[in-house]
MARBA-3410 file (N, C-alpha, C, O; in Angstrom, 1 decimal):
81
-27.2,-38.9,-65.8,-27.1,-38.3,-64.5,-25.7,-38.0,-64.1,-25.4,-36.9,-63.5 ~ -24.8,-39.0,-64.3,-23.4,-38.8,-63.9,-22.8,-37.7,-64.7,-22.0,-36.9,-64.2 ~ -23.1,-37.6,-66.0,-22.6,-36.6,-66.8,-23.0,-35.2,-66.3,-22.2,-34.2,-66.3 ~ -24.3,-35.0,-66.0,-24.8,-33.8,-65.5,-24.1,-33.4,-64.2,-23.7,-32.2,-64.0 ~ -23.9,-34.3,-63.3,-23.2,-34.0,-62.0,-21.8,-33.6,-62.3,-21.2,-32.8,-61.6
-21.1,-34.3,-63.2,-19.7,-34.0,-63.6,-19.6,-32.6,-64.1,-18.7,-31.8,-63.8 ~ -20.5,-32.2,-65.0,-20.5,-30.8,-65.6,-20.8,-29.8,-64.5,-20.1,-28.8,-64.5 ~ -21.7,-30.1,-63.6,-22.0,-29.1,-62.5,-20.7,-29.0,-61.6,-20.4,-27.9,-61.1 ~ -20.1,-30.1,-61.3,-18.9,-30.1,-60.4,-17.7,-29.4,-61.1,-17.1,-28.6,-60.4 ~ -17.5,-29.5,-62.4,-16.5,-28.8,-63.1,-16.8,-27.3,-63.1,-15.9,-26.5,-62.9
-18.1,-27.0,-63.3,-18.5,-25.6,-63.3,-18.3,-25.0,-61.9,-17.8,-23.8,-61.8 ~ -18.5,-25.7,-60.8,-18.3,-25.2,-59.5,-16.8,-25.0,-59.2,-16.4,-24.0,-58.6 ~ -16.0,-25.9,-59.6,-14.5,-25.7,-59.4,-14.0,-24.5,-60.2,-13.2,-23.8,-59.7 ~ -14.4,-24.4,-61.4,-14.0,-23.2,-62.3,-14.5,-21.9,-61.6,-13.7,-21.0,-61.6 ~ -15.7,-21.9,-61.1,-16.2,-20.7,-60.4,-15.4,-20.4,-59.2,-15.0,-19.2,-59.0
-15.1,-21.3,-58.4,-14.3,-21.1,-57.2,-12.9,-20.6,-57.5,-12.4,-19.7,-56.9 ~ -12.2,-21.2,-58.5,-10.9,-20.7,-59.0,-11.0,-19.3,-59.5,-10.1,-18.5,-59.2 ~ -12.0,-19.0,-60.3,-12.1,-17.6,-60.8,-12.3,-16.6,-59.7,-11.7,-15.5,-59.7 ~ -13.1,-16.9,-58.7,-13.4,-16.0,-57.6,-12.1,-15.8,-56.8,-11.8,-14.7,-56.3 ~ -11.3,-16.9,-56.6,-10.1,-16.8,-55.8,-9.1,-15.9,-56.6,-8.4,-15.0,-56.0
-9.0,-16.1,-57.9,-8.1,-15.3,-58.7,-8.5,-13.8,-58.7,-7.6,-12.9,-58.5 ~ -9.8,-13.5,-58.8,-10.2,-12.1,-58.8,-10.0,-11.5,-57.4,-9.5,-10.4,-57.4 ~ -10.3,-12.2,-56.4,-10.1,-11.7,-55.0,-8.6,-11.5,-54.7,-8.3,-10.5,-54.0 ~ -7.8,-12.4,-55.0,-6.4,-12.3,-54.7,-5.6,-11.2,-55.5,-4.6,-10.8,-55.1 ~ -6.1,-10.9,-56.6,-5.5,-9.8,-57.5,-5.8,-8.4,-56.9,-5.2,-7.5,-57.4
-6.8,-8.3,-56.0,-7.1,-7.0,-55.4,-6.2,-6.7,-54.2,-6.6,-7.0,-53.1 ~ -5.0,-6.3,-54.5,-4.0,-6.1,-53.4,-4.4,-4.8,-52.6,-4.8,-3.8,-53.2 ~ -4.2,-4.8,-51.3,-4.5,-3.6,-50.5,-3.4,-2.6,-50.8,-2.3,-2.9,-51.2 ~ -3.7,-1.3,-50.5,-2.8,-0.2,-50.7,-1.6,-0.4,-49.7,-1.8,-0.7,-48.5 ~ -0.4,-0.3,-50.2,0.8,-0.4,-49.3,0.8,0.7,-48.3,0.5,1.8,-48.5
1.3,0.3,-47.1,1.5,1.3,-46.0,2.7,2.1,-46.3,3.7,1.6,-46.9 ~ 2.7,3.4,-46.0,3.8,4.2,-46.3,5.0,3.9,-45.4,4.8,3.7,-44.2 ~ 6.2,3.8,-46.0,7.4,3.5,-45.2,8.2,4.8,-45.0,8.2,5.6,-45.9 ~ 8.9,4.9,-43.9,9.7,6.1,-43.7,10.9,6.1,-44.6,11.4,5.0,-44.9 ~ 11.3,7.2,-45.0,12.5,7.3,-45.9,13.8,7.0,-45.1,14.7,6.4,-45.6
13.8,7.4,-43.8,15.0,7.3,-43.0,14.5,7.1,-41.5,13.6,7.8,-41.1 ~ 15.2,6.3,-40.8,15.0,6.1,-39.4,16.3,6.4,-38.6,17.3,5.8,-38.9 ~ 16.2,7.3,-37.6,17.4,7.6,-36.8,17.3,6.8,-35.5,16.4,7.1,-34.7 ~ 18.2,5.8,-35.4,18.2,5.0,-34.2,19.1,5.6,-33.1,20.1,6.4,-33.5 ~ 18.9,5.3,-31.9,19.8,5.8,-30.8,21.3,5.3,-31.1,21.4,4.3,-31.8
22.2,5.9,-30.5,23.6,5.5,-30.7,23.8,4.1,-30.2,23.3,3.7,-29.1 ~ 24.5,3.3,-31.0,24.8,1.9,-30.6,23.7,0.9,-31.0,23.9,-0.3,-30.8 ~ 22.6,1.4,-31.4,21.5,0.5,-31.7,21.6,0.0,-33.2,21.8,0.7,-34.1 ~ 21.3,-1.3,-33.3,21.3,-1.9,-34.7,20.0,-2.6,-34.8,19.6,-3.4,-34.0 ~ 19.3,-2.3,-35.9,18.0,-2.9,-36.2,18.1,-4.3,-36.6,18.9,-4.7,-37.4
17.1,-5.2,-36.0,17.0,-6.5,-36.5,15.7,-6.9,-37.1,15.5,-7.8,-37.8 ~ 14.7,-6.0,-36.8,13.3,-6.2,-37.3,12.6,-4.9,-37.4,12.9,-3.9,-36.8 ~ 11.6,-4.9,-38.3,10.8,-3.6,-38.6,9.4,-4.0,-38.8,9.1,-5.0,-39.5 ~ 8.5,-3.2,-38.2,7.0,-3.5,-38.5,6.3,-2.1,-38.6,6.8,-1.1,-38.0 ~ 5.2,-2.1,-39.2,4.4,-0.9,-39.5,3.0,-1.1,-38.9,2.4,-2.1,-39.2
2.5,-0.1,-38.2,1.1,0.0,-37.7,0.4,1.1,-38.5,0.9,1.6,-39.5 ~ -0.8,1.4,-38.0,-1.6,2.4,-38.7,-1.1,3.8,-38.6,-1.1,4.5,-39.6 ~ -0.5,4.2,-37.4,0.1,5.5,-37.3,1.4,5.4,-36.6,1.8,6.4,-36.0 ~ 2.1,4.3,-36.6,3.4,4.1,-36.0,4.2,3.1,-36.7,3.6,2.3,-37.5 ~ 5.4,3.1,-36.4,6.3,1.9,-36.9,7.2,1.6,-35.8,7.6,2.4,-35.0
7.6,0.3,-35.8,8.5,-0.2,-34.7,9.7,-0.8,-35.2,9.8,-1.4,-36.3 ~ 10.8,-0.7,-34.4,12.1,-1.3,-34.8,12.6,-2.1,-33.6,12.6,-1.6,-32.5 ~ 12.9,-3.3,-33.8,13.5,-4.2,-32.8,15.0,-4.1,-33.0,15.5,-4.2,-34.1 ~ 15.7,-3.9,-31.8,17.2,-3.7,-31.9,17.9,-5.0,-31.3,17.2,-5.8,-30.7 ~ 19.2,-5.0,-31.6,20.0,-6.1,-31.0,20.1,-6.1,-29.5,20.4,-7.1,-28.9
19.8,-4.9,-28.9,19.8,-4.8,-27.5,18.5,-5.2,-26.8,18.3,-4.9,-25.6 ~ 17.7,-5.9,-27.5,16.4,-6.4,-27.0,15.5,-5.3,-26.6,14.9,-5.3,-25.5 ~ 15.4,-4.3,-27.4,14.5,-3.1,-27.2,13.6,-3.0,-28.4,14.0,-3.3,-29.6 ~ 12.4,-2.6,-28.2,11.4,-2.2,-29.3,11.2,-0.7,-29.2,10.8,-0.2,-28.2 ~ 11.6,-0.1,-30.3,11.5,1.4,-30.4,10.2,1.7,-31.3,10.2,1.3,-32.4
9.3,2.4,-30.7,8.0,2.8,-31.4,8.2,4.2,-31.8,8.4,5.1,-31.0 ~ 8.0,4.5,-33.1,8.1,5.8,-33.7,6.8,6.3,-34.2,5.9,5.5,-34.6 ~ 6.5,7.6,-34.2,5.3,8.2,-34.8,5.5,8.2,-36.3,6.5,8.6,-36.9 ~ 4.4,7.7,-37.0,4.5,7.6,-38.5,4.6,9.0,-39.1,5.3,9.1,-40.1 ~ 3.9,10.0,-38.6,3.9,11.3,-39.3,5.1,12.1,-39.0,5.7,12.7,-40.0
5.6,12.1,-37.8,6.7,13.0,-37.5,8.1,12.2,-37.4,9.1,12.9,-37.6 ~ 8.1,10.9,-37.2,9.3,10.2,-37.1,9.9,10.3,-35.7,11.0,9.8,-35.4 ~ 9.1,10.9,-34.7,9.6,11.1,-33.4,9.5,9.8,-32.6,8.5,9.0,-32.8 ~ 10.4,9.5,-31.7,10.3,8.3,-30.9,9.2,8.5,-29.8,9.2,9.4,-29.1 ~ 8.3,7.6,-29.8,7.1,7.6,-28.9,7.4,6.8,-27.6,7.1,7.3,-26.5
7.9,5.6,-27.8,8.1,4.7,-26.7,9.2,3.7,-26.9,9.5,3.4,-28.0 ~ 9.9,3.4,-25.8,10.9,2.3,-25.8,10.4,1.2,-24.9,10.1,1.4,-23.8 ~ 10.4,0.0,-25.4,10.0,-1.2,-24.6,11.3,-2.1,-24.5,11.8,-2.5,-25.5 ~ 11.7,-2.3,-23.3,12.8,-3.2,-23.0,12.3,-4.6,-22.8,11.5,-4.9,-22.0 ~ 12.9,-5.5,-23.6,12.5,-7.0,-23.5,13.5,-7.6,-22.5,14.7,-7.4,-22.6
13.0,-8.4,-21.6,13.9,-9.1,-20.7,14.1,-10.6,-21.0,14.8,-11.3,-20.3
END
């Protein structure tokens, strides 16, 4: 009985590991990154993030600049206090 339970437990662990390996190898498609970003004069980027149709840049001046993904045009500026 103990042997049967051990074999079943080993089979379960192997199954879980195989499912994890298969699932983690399916990487999502990478989001497109802009080739170049034109920041306002005097702005230095400290962070960058990408959304579905926008990308954002955090500057040293405590501003978040939101750009349009397709055109690269500045959509919004958010000032952090």
